[in-house]
C-alpha positions in Angstrom: 135.2 15.6 88.9 132.3 17.5 87.4 128.7 17.7 88.5 126.2 15.1 87.2 122.5 15.5 87.6 120.1 12.7 88.5 116.5 12.5 89.4 115.8 13.2 93.1 114.5 10.1 94.9 112.5 10.4 98.1 111.4 7.6 100.4 108.7 7.7 103.0 110.0 4.8 105.1 109.6 5.7 108.8 110.1 9.4 107.9 110.0 11.8 110.9 107.0 14.1 110.7 107.5 17.0 108.2 111.0 16.0 107.3 112.3 15.8 103.8 113.6 12.3 103.2 116.3 11.3 100.7 117.5 7.9 99.6 121.0 6.8 100.6 122.6 7.2 104.0 125.4 9.7 104.7 128.9 8.3 105.1 130.0 12.0 105.2 127.9 14.8 106.4 125.1 15.7 106.1 125.9 19.4 105.9 123.3 22.2 105.5 123.5 25.3 103.3 120.4 27.5 103.3 117.5 25.2 102.5 119.8 22.5 100.9 121.6 19.5 102.3 124.7 17.7 101.0 126.2 14.4 102.0 128.6 11.7 100.7 127.5 8.1 100.2 129.3 4.9 99.3 127.7 2.1 97.2 127.9 -1.6 97.6 130.3 -1.9 94.6 132.9 0.3 96.3 132.2 3.5 94.3 130.7 6.6 95.9 129.2 10.0 95.3 128.6 13.4 96.8 125.0 14.5 96.6 123.2 17.8 97.1 119.4 17.5 97.7 119.7 14.0 96.1 121.6 15.2 92.9 125.0 13.7 92.3 127.6 16.5 92.0 130.7 14.4 92.3 131.4 10.8 91.8 134.4 8.5 92.4 134.9 5.0 91.1 135.8 1.9 93.1 139.5 1.4 93.5 141.2 -1.3 91.4 143.3 -3.9 93.1 143.1 -6.4 95.9 143.1 -4.9 99.4 142.1 -1.4 98.3 139.3 0.7 99.5 137.9 4.2 98.8 135.5 6.4 100.8 135.3 9.5 102.9 137.8 10.6 105.6 137.6 13.0 108.5 134.2 12.3 110.1 133.3 14.6 111.7 134.2 17.1 109.1 134.3 15.0 105.9 132.1 17.5 104.0 131.6 21.2 104.1 128.9 23.1 102.2 127.9 26.7 101.5 126.2 28.5 98.5 129.6 29.0 96.8 131.8 26.2 98.2 131.6 22.4 98.5 134.5 20.4 99.9 134.9 16.8 100.9 137.6 14.5 102.1 138.4 11.5 99.8 140.1 8.6 101.4 142.1 5.9 99.7 143.4 2.9 101.7 145.4 -0.2 100.8 146.4 -3.2 102.9 150.0 -3.6 103.8 151.5 -7.1 104.2 152.3 -8.2 107.7 155.5 -10.0 108.8 153.9 -13.4 108.3 152.6 -12.6 104.8 149.1 -11.8 106.0 147.5 -8.4 105.8 148.4 -6.7 109.1 148.1 -3.0 108.5 146.8 -0.4 106.1 148.1 2.8 104.5 145.6 5.7 104.3 145.8 8.8 102.2 143.1 11.4 102.4 142.8 14.3 99.9 140.6 17.4 100.3 138.5 18.0 97.2 137.1 21.6 96.7 134.7 23.0 94.2 134.2 26.8 94.0 131.1 28.2 92.4 130.1 24.8 90.9 133.4 24.3 89.2 135.5 21.0 89.1 136.7 19.4 92.3 140.5 19.8 92.9 142.8 19.6 95.9 143.3 23.2 97.1 146.4 22.3 99.1 149.9 20.9 98.2 149.2 18.2 100.8 147.4 15.0 101.7 147.4 13.1 105.0 146.0 10.1 106.8 143.2 12.3 108.3 141.6 15.4 106.8 138.8 17.5 108.3 136.9 20.3 106.6 134.5 23.2 107.4 133.0 25.9 105.2 131.2 29.2 105.8 130.4 31.4 102.8 133.5 31.7 100.7 135.8 30.7 103.6 137.2 27.1 103.6 139.0 25.7 106.7 140.9 22.4 106.3 142.8 20.5 108.9 145.5 18.0 107.9 146.5 15.5 110.6 149.9 14.1 109.6 153.6 14.7 110.0 155.4 18.0 109.2 155.5 19.8 106.9 151.9 19.1 105.7 150.4 19.0 109.2 148.4 22.1 110.0 145.2 24.1 110.0 144.7 25.8 106.6 142.4 28.9 106.2 141.7 29.5 102.5 144.9 27.6 101.6 147.1 29.6 104.1 148.5 27.6 107.0 147.7 29.4 110.3 148.8 26.6 112.7 151.4 23.8 112.5 149.4 21.6 114.9 148.0 18.2 113.7 144.2 18.7 114.2 141.6 16.0 114.2 138.6 18.2 113.6 138.0 21.8 112.4 135.0 24.1 112.7 134.0 27.6 111.5 131.1 29.9 112.5 130.8 33.7 112.2 134.0 35.4 113.4 135.4 32.1 114.8 137.4 29.1 113.7 138.2 26.2 116.0 140.0 22.9 116.1 140.8 19.9 118.3 144.4 18.9 119.0 145.7 15.4 119.8 144.3 12.0 119.1 140.8 11.9 117.6 139.6 9.3 120.1 140.2 11.9 122.9 141.8 15.3 122.3 143.4 17.1 125.1 143.0 20.7 123.7 140.3 22.6 122.0 141.3 25.9 120.4 139.2 28.8 119.3 140.8 31.5 117.0 139.9 34.6 115.1 138.6 33.8 111.6 140.4 36.7 109.9 143.8 36.6 111.5 144.1 33.1 112.9 145.0 34.6 116.3 144.2 32.2 119.1 141.4 33.6 121.4 141.1 30.7 123.9 142.4 27.3 124.6 140.3 24.8 126.6 142.2 21.9 128.1 140.5 18.6 128.9 140.3 18.0 132.7 141.6 14.4 132.4 142.3 11.7 130.0 139.0 10.1 130.8 137.2 13.3 130.1 139.0 14.2 126.9 137.4 16.3 124.1 135.4 14.4 121.5 133.5 15.8 118.5 132.5 19.4 118.9 130.7 22.3 117.2 130.6 26.1 117.7 128.2 28.9 116.7 128.5 32.5 115.6 128.1 33.8 119.2 131.1 31.8 120.5 129.1 29.0 122.1 130.8 25.6 122.0 129.1 22.2 122.4 131.4 19.2 122.8 131.4 15.6 123.6 133.5 15.0 126.8 134.0 11.5 128.1 130.6 9.8 128.0 128.6 13.0 128.0 128.1 16.4 126.3 128.9 19.8 127.7 128.3 23.4 126.6 130.4 26.5 127.3 131.3 29.7 125.6 134.1 32.2 125.2 132.3 34.6 127.5 131.5 31.8 130.1 134.1 29.0 129.8 132.7 26.9 132.7 131.2 23.8 131.2 127.5 23.0 131.7 126.6 19.3 131.4 123.9 18.8 128.9 123.8 15.0 129.2 125.9 12.4 131.0 125.4 9.4 128.7 125.4 10.0 125.0 126.2 8.4 121.7 128.9 11.0 121.3 130.1 10.4 117.7 128.5 13.7 116.6 127.1 16.9 118.1 125.9 20.2 116.6 125.0 23.7 117.8 123.3 26.8 116.3 120.9 29.5 117.4 121.2 28.8 121.1 120.4 25.1 120.7 122.3 21.8 120.5 121.6 18.4 119.0 123.1 15.1 120.1 122.1 11.4 120.5 121.1 10.0 123.8 121.7 6.3 124.8 119.4 3.6 126.1 120.0 1.3 129.1 122.4 -0.8 127.1 124.4 2.3 126.0 123.1 2.0 122.4 121.7 5.0 120.5 118.2 5.9 121.7 117.0 9.4 120.7 118.2 12.3 118.6 117.5 15.3 120.8 117.3 19.0 120.3 118.0 20.9 123.5 118.7 24.4 124.7 122.1 25.3 126.0 121.1 24.4 129.6 120.0 20.9 128.5 116.2 21.3 128.4 114.8 19.0 125.7 113.0 21.1 123.0 112.4 18.3 120.4 112.8 14.5 120.0 113.7 14.2 116.4 114.5 10.5 115.9 114.1 7.2 117.7 116.7 4.5 117.0 116.4 0.8 117.3 117.8 -2.6 116.1 117.2 -1.5 112.4 117.5 2.2 112.8 121.1 3.3 113.5 122.7 6.7 113.4 125.1 7.2 110.5 127.3 10.2 109.6 126.9 13.4 111.5 124.2 15.8 112.8 123.9 19.2 111.0 122.1 22.1 112.6 121.3 25.7 111.6 118.9 28.3 113.0 116.2 26.9 110.7 117.1 23.3 109.8 118.4 20.1 111.3 119.7 17.2 109.2 120.8 13.6 110.1 121.1 10.2 108.6 119.8 6.7 109.5 121.0 3.2 108.5 117.9 1.0 108.1 119.5 -2.3 108.8 121.7 -4.0 111.3 124.6 -2.1 112.7 127.3 -4.1 111.0 125.9 -3.8 107.5 128.5 -1.8 105.6 126.4 0.2 103.1 122.8 0.4 104.2 120.1 0.9 103.0 119.5 4.2 104.7 118.1 7.7 104.4 119.1 11.4 105.0 116.5 13.6 106.7 116.2 17.4 106.5 113.7 18.9 108.9 112.7 22.5 109.4 112.6 23.7 113.0 
Protein backbone atom coordinates (compact mmCIF):
# COMPACT_ATOMS: atom_id res chain seq x y z
CA UNK A 1 0.00 0.00 0.00
CA UNK A 2 1.39 3.43 -0.88
CA UNK A 3 0.72 6.77 0.72
CA UNK A 4 -2.17 8.90 -0.48
CA UNK A 5 -2.61 12.55 0.45
CA UNK A 6 -5.89 14.17 1.35
CA UNK A 7 -6.80 17.53 2.79
CA UNK A 8 -6.56 17.72 6.58
CA UNK A 9 -9.99 18.08 8.15
CA UNK A 10 -10.38 19.57 11.61
CA UNK A 11 -13.51 19.78 13.73
CA UNK A 12 -14.26 22.00 16.69
CA UNK A 13 -17.01 19.89 18.25
CA UNK A 14 -16.44 19.83 22.01
CA UNK A 15 -12.68 20.14 21.48
CA UNK A 16 -10.62 20.24 24.68
CA UNK A 17 -8.91 23.61 25.19
CA UNK A 18 -5.80 24.08 23.03
CA UNK A 19 -6.05 20.60 21.52
CA UNK A 20 -5.62 19.88 17.82
CA UNK A 21 -8.75 18.10 16.66
CA UNK A 22 -8.98 15.65 13.75
CA UNK A 23 -11.98 14.04 12.10
CA UNK A 24 -12.42 10.28 12.48
CA UNK A 25 -12.03 8.23 15.62
CA UNK A 26 -9.12 5.87 16.25
CA UNK A 27 -9.80 2.15 16.00
CA UNK A 28 -5.99 1.73 16.26
CA UNK A 29 -3.79 4.16 18.16
CA UNK A 30 -3.41 7.07 18.31
CA UNK A 31 0.40 7.01 18.43
CA UNK A 32 2.66 10.08 18.68
CA UNK A 33 5.94 10.81 16.90
CA UNK A 34 7.45 14.24 17.54
CA UNK A 35 4.63 16.71 16.91
CA UNK A 36 2.61 14.31 14.73
CA UNK A 37 -0.09 11.78 15.49
CA UNK A 38 -1.04 8.60 13.63
CA UNK A 39 -4.10 6.41 13.94
CA UNK A 40 -6.15 3.81 12.11
CA UNK A 41 -9.82 4.27 11.28
CA UNK A 42 -12.58 2.11 9.79
CA UNK A 43 -15.39 3.49 7.63
CA UNK A 44 -19.05 2.50 7.55
CA UNK A 45 -18.59 0.59 4.25
CA UNK A 46 -16.03 -1.74 5.87
CA UNK A 47 -12.93 -0.15 4.33
CA UNK A 48 -10.28 1.57 6.43
CA UNK A 49 -7.19 3.74 6.46
CA UNK A 50 -4.11 4.72 8.44
CA UNK A 51 -3.77 8.48 8.90
CA UNK A 52 -0.93 10.78 9.95
CA UNK A 53 -2.08 14.26 11.01
CA UNK A 54 -5.26 13.62 9.04
CA UNK A 55 -3.53 12.51 5.81
CA UNK A 56 -4.21 9.00 4.53
CA UNK A 57 -0.93 7.09 4.24
CA UNK A 58 -2.37 3.59 3.82
CA UNK A 59 -5.76 2.30 2.80
CA UNK A 60 -7.47 -1.08 2.74
CA UNK A 61 -10.66 -2.02 0.94
CA UNK A 62 -13.65 -3.75 2.48
CA UNK A 63 -13.44 -7.56 2.22
CA UNK A 64 -15.51 -9.37 -0.38
CA UNK A 65 -17.83 -12.16 0.71
CA UNK A 66 -20.50 -12.81 3.29
CA UNK A 67 -19.38 -13.10 6.91
CA UNK A 68 -16.05 -11.37 6.32
CA UNK A 69 -14.66 -8.37 8.14
CA UNK A 70 -11.47 -6.31 8.06
CA UNK A 71 -10.00 -3.92 10.61
CA UNK A 72 -7.16 -3.48 13.04
CA UNK A 73 -5.85 -6.10 15.46
CA UNK A 74 -3.76 -5.93 18.58
CA UNK A 75 -5.27 -3.05 20.57
CA UNK A 76 -3.36 -1.97 22.59
CA UNK A 77 -0.48 -1.93 20.13
CA UNK A 78 -2.23 -1.99 16.75
CA UNK A 79 -0.11 0.90 15.47
CA UNK A 80 3.48 2.07 16.06
CA UNK A 81 4.93 5.35 14.81
CA UNK A 82 8.32 7.08 14.60
CA UNK A 83 9.98 9.55 12.18
CA UNK A 84 11.24 6.62 10.06
CA UNK A 85 8.83 3.75 10.75
CA UNK A 86 5.08 3.21 10.69
CA UNK A 87 3.62 -0.20 11.47
CA UNK A 88 0.07 -1.39 11.96
CA UNK A 89 -1.77 -4.68 12.49
CA UNK A 90 -4.27 -5.55 9.74
CA UNK A 91 -6.95 -8.04 10.83
CA UNK A 92 -9.06 -10.21 8.51
CA UNK A 93 -11.83 -12.37 9.93
CA UNK A 94 -14.41 -14.73 8.49
CA UNK A 95 -17.32 -16.55 10.04
CA UNK A 96 -17.09 -20.30 10.37
CA UNK A 97 -20.20 -22.47 10.14
CA UNK A 98 -21.44 -24.02 13.37
CA UNK A 99 -22.62 -27.57 13.76
CA UNK A 100 -26.24 -26.56 13.13
CA UNK A 101 -25.40 -24.61 10.01
CA UNK A 102 -25.46 -21.24 11.76
CA UNK A 103 -22.44 -19.01 12.13
CA UNK A 104 -20.92 -20.11 15.42
CA UNK A 105 -17.26 -19.04 15.37
CA UNK A 106 -14.81 -16.97 13.40
CA UNK A 107 -11.27 -17.34 12.10
CA UNK A 108 -8.97 -14.36 12.56
CA UNK A 109 -5.70 -13.65 10.76
CA UNK A 110 -3.68 -10.55 11.67
CA UNK A 111 -0.77 -9.33 9.55
CA UNK A 112 1.85 -6.77 10.64
CA UNK A 113 2.30 -4.11 7.93
CA UNK A 114 5.50 -2.02 8.07
CA UNK A 115 6.60 1.05 6.10
CA UNK A 116 10.23 2.17 6.40
CA UNK A 117 11.16 5.71 5.40
CA UNK A 118 7.79 6.31 3.75
CA UNK A 119 8.04 3.26 1.49
CA UNK A 120 5.32 0.69 0.74
CA UNK A 121 3.72 -1.33 3.53
CA UNK A 122 4.78 -4.98 3.65
CA UNK A 123 4.83 -7.79 6.21
CA UNK A 124 8.32 -7.78 7.80
CA UNK A 125 7.84 -11.30 9.20
CA UNK A 126 7.25 -14.72 7.63
CA UNK A 127 4.27 -15.04 9.98
CA UNK A 128 0.76 -13.93 10.79
CA UNK A 129 -1.37 -14.81 13.79
CA UNK A 130 -4.75 -14.32 15.43
CA UNK A 131 -3.27 -11.50 17.56
CA UNK A 132 -0.43 -9.12 16.67
CA UNK A 133 0.87 -6.20 18.74
CA UNK A 134 3.41 -3.59 17.64
CA UNK A 135 5.69 -0.92 19.10
CA UNK A 136 8.23 1.42 17.49
CA UNK A 137 11.04 3.66 18.73
CA UNK A 138 13.28 5.34 16.15
CA UNK A 139 14.35 2.71 13.62
CA UNK A 140 13.58 -0.16 16.00
CA UNK A 141 10.38 -2.17 15.48
CA UNK A 142 9.04 -4.62 18.06
CA UNK A 143 6.28 -7.04 17.05
CA UNK A 144 4.53 -9.64 19.16
CA UNK A 145 2.74 -12.54 17.47
CA UNK A 146 0.34 -14.43 19.69
CA UNK A 147 -0.29 -17.81 18.08
CA UNK A 148 1.00 -21.38 18.08
CA UNK A 149 4.66 -22.33 17.35
CA UNK A 150 6.64 -21.80 15.25
CA UNK A 151 5.31 -18.28 14.59
CA UNK A 152 4.57 -17.37 18.22
CA UNK A 153 7.13 -14.97 19.59
CA UNK A 154 8.53 -11.51 20.25
CA UNK A 155 10.37 -10.13 17.20
CA UNK A 156 12.93 -7.31 17.45
CA UNK A 157 13.63 -5.87 13.98
CA UNK A 158 12.57 -9.20 12.48
CA UNK A 159 14.71 -11.34 14.83
CA UNK A 160 12.85 -13.59 17.24
CA UNK A 161 14.10 -12.98 20.78
CA UNK A 162 11.47 -14.98 22.67
CA UNK A 163 9.23 -17.95 21.85
CA UNK A 164 6.43 -16.81 24.19
CA UNK A 165 3.01 -15.90 22.83
CA UNK A 166 2.67 -12.24 23.92
CA UNK A 167 -0.50 -10.21 23.97
CA UNK A 168 1.14 -6.75 24.09
CA UNK A 169 4.63 -5.37 23.41
CA UNK A 170 6.19 -2.01 24.33
CA UNK A 171 9.52 -0.26 23.74
CA UNK A 172 11.12 2.82 25.34
CA UNK A 173 14.75 3.92 25.60
CA UNK A 174 16.95 0.92 26.45
CA UNK A 175 13.99 -1.32 27.32
CA UNK A 176 11.48 -3.58 25.63
CA UNK A 177 8.62 -5.32 27.41
CA UNK A 178 5.75 -7.70 26.84
CA UNK A 179 2.81 -9.36 28.57
CA UNK A 180 2.50 -13.15 28.61
CA UNK A 181 -0.72 -15.13 28.89
CA UNK A 182 -4.29 -14.27 27.98
CA UNK A 183 -4.96 -10.67 26.98
CA UNK A 184 -7.92 -10.45 29.33
CA UNK A 185 -5.54 -10.91 32.26
CA UNK A 186 -1.86 -11.76 31.85
CA UNK A 187 0.07 -13.49 34.60
CA UNK A 188 3.56 -12.23 33.69
CA UNK A 189 4.98 -8.90 32.59
CA UNK A 190 8.56 -9.08 31.28
CA UNK A 191 11.11 -6.26 30.79
CA UNK A 192 14.19 -6.98 28.67
CA UNK A 193 17.24 -5.24 27.22
CA UNK A 194 16.48 -3.58 23.90
CA UNK A 195 19.82 -4.48 22.30
CA UNK A 196 20.25 -8.10 23.33
CA UNK A 197 16.77 -9.21 24.34
CA UNK A 198 18.14 -10.39 27.71
CA UNK A 199 15.37 -10.49 30.32
CA UNK A 200 16.03 -7.92 33.06
CA UNK A 201 12.99 -8.48 35.25
CA UNK A 202 9.80 -10.53 35.39
CA UNK A 203 6.79 -9.29 37.34
CA UNK A 204 4.20 -11.90 38.26
CA UNK A 205 0.57 -10.98 38.90
CA UNK A 206 -0.33 -11.47 42.58
CA UNK A 207 -3.55 -13.33 41.74
CA UNK A 208 -5.92 -14.19 38.90
CA UNK A 209 -8.22 -11.36 40.00
CA UNK A 210 -5.31 -8.91 39.92
CA UNK A 211 -3.80 -10.01 36.64
CA UNK A 212 -1.92 -7.61 34.38
CA UNK A 213 -3.91 -5.65 31.82
CA UNK A 214 -2.66 -3.04 29.32
CA UNK A 215 0.64 -1.44 30.32
CA UNK A 216 3.27 1.07 29.22
CA UNK A 217 6.88 1.84 30.17
CA UNK A 218 9.21 4.82 29.79
CA UNK A 219 12.91 5.39 29.13
CA UNK A 220 13.73 5.41 32.87
CA UNK A 221 12.27 1.94 33.43
CA UNK A 222 9.00 3.12 35.01
CA UNK A 223 6.02 0.86 34.32
CA UNK A 224 2.35 1.80 34.56
CA UNK A 225 -0.12 -1.05 34.23
CA UNK A 226 -3.76 -1.89 34.65
CA UNK A 227 -4.13 -4.47 37.41
CA UNK A 228 -7.54 -5.83 38.28
CA UNK A 229 -9.91 -2.85 38.37
CA UNK A 230 -7.17 -0.29 39.01
CA UNK A 231 -3.86 1.09 37.79
CA UNK A 232 -0.46 0.72 39.48
CA UNK A 233 3.03 2.11 38.91
CA UNK A 234 6.42 0.58 39.68
CA UNK A 235 9.92 0.51 38.21
CA UNK A 236 12.92 -1.69 37.69
CA UNK A 237 14.64 0.17 40.53
CA UNK A 238 11.61 0.00 42.84
CA UNK A 239 9.41 -2.99 41.91
CA UNK A 240 6.85 -2.52 44.69
CA UNK A 241 3.59 -1.41 43.01
CA UNK A 242 2.08 1.96 43.98
CA UNK A 243 -1.67 2.25 43.45
CA UNK A 244 -2.52 5.22 41.23
CA UNK A 245 -6.27 4.50 41.13
CA UNK A 246 -8.51 1.68 42.37
CA UNK A 247 -11.35 2.02 39.82
CA UNK A 248 -10.46 2.74 36.21
CA UNK A 249 -11.61 2.17 32.64
CA UNK A 250 -8.51 0.06 32.19
CA UNK A 251 -8.53 -0.66 28.44
CA UNK A 252 -5.57 1.70 27.95
CA UNK A 253 -2.84 3.39 29.98
CA UNK A 254 0.25 5.43 29.06
CA UNK A 255 3.37 6.79 30.76
CA UNK A 256 6.19 9.19 29.85
CA UNK A 257 8.26 11.87 31.54
CA UNK A 258 7.36 10.84 35.10
CA UNK A 259 3.61 11.03 34.38
CA UNK A 260 0.81 8.61 33.59
CA UNK A 261 -2.53 8.86 31.80
CA UNK A 262 -5.60 6.69 32.30
CA UNK A 263 -9.40 6.92 32.38
CA UNK A 264 -11.27 7.08 35.67
CA UNK A 265 -14.78 5.66 36.13
CA UNK A 266 -18.04 7.14 37.40
CA UNK A 267 -20.42 5.72 40.00
CA UNK A 268 -21.80 3.26 37.44
CA UNK A 269 -18.27 2.14 36.44
CA UNK A 270 -18.53 3.86 33.08
CA UNK A 271 -15.75 6.08 31.71
CA UNK A 272 -15.62 9.45 33.48
CA UNK A 273 -12.37 11.44 33.08
CA UNK A 274 -9.13 11.17 31.17
CA UNK A 275 -6.56 12.03 33.83
CA UNK A 276 -2.88 12.97 33.73
CA UNK A 277 -1.21 12.14 37.05
CA UNK A 278 2.27 11.93 38.51
CA UNK A 279 3.66 8.52 39.42
CA UNK A 280 2.30 8.84 42.97
CA UNK A 281 -1.24 9.36 41.68
CA UNK A 282 -1.54 13.15 42.14
CA UNK A 283 -3.85 14.57 39.45
CA UNK A 284 -2.00 17.08 37.23
CA UNK A 285 -4.61 17.62 34.48
CA UNK A 286 -8.16 16.58 33.62
CA UNK A 287 -8.01 16.23 29.84
CA UNK A 288 -11.40 14.85 28.82
CA UNK A 289 -14.83 14.29 30.31
CA UNK A 290 -16.90 11.42 28.96
CA UNK A 291 -20.65 10.99 28.86
CA UNK A 292 -23.52 9.21 27.09
CA UNK A 293 -22.32 10.51 23.70
CA UNK A 294 -18.61 10.84 24.43
CA UNK A 295 -16.95 7.45 24.77
CA UNK A 296 -13.24 6.54 24.81
CA UNK A 297 -12.06 4.78 21.67
CA UNK A 298 -8.65 3.32 20.84
CA UNK A 299 -5.70 4.09 23.10
CA UNK A 300 -4.02 6.91 25.01
CA UNK A 301 -0.61 8.06 23.73
CA UNK A 302 1.75 10.10 25.90
CA UNK A 303 5.19 11.70 25.42
CA UNK A 304 7.13 14.31 27.37
CA UNK A 305 5.40 17.05 25.33
CA UNK A 306 2.13 15.65 23.97
CA UNK A 307 -0.89 13.54 24.84
CA UNK A 308 -3.31 12.07 22.29
CA UNK A 309 -6.62 10.25 22.61
CA UNK A 310 -9.80 9.53 20.67
CA UNK A 311 -13.51 10.00 21.36
CA UNK A 312 -16.59 8.38 19.84
CA UNK A 313 -19.31 11.05 19.66
CA UNK A 314 -22.33 8.77 19.72
CA UNK A 315 -23.78 5.87 21.70
CA UNK A 316 -21.38 3.19 22.91
CA UNK A 317 -22.67 0.46 20.56
CA UNK A 318 -22.38 2.49 17.36
CA UNK A 319 -19.71 0.62 15.33
CA UNK A 320 -17.99 3.44 13.40
CA UNK A 321 -18.62 6.74 15.07
CA UNK A 322 -18.58 9.66 14.33
CA UNK A 323 -15.58 10.59 16.38
CA UNK A 324 -12.41 12.63 16.75
CA UNK A 325 -8.72 12.31 17.55
CA UNK A 326 -7.21 14.92 19.87
CA UNK A 327 -3.56 15.94 20.18
CA UNK A 328 -2.79 18.28 23.08
CA UNK A 329 0.52 19.87 24.05
CA UNK A 330 1.36 19.56 27.74
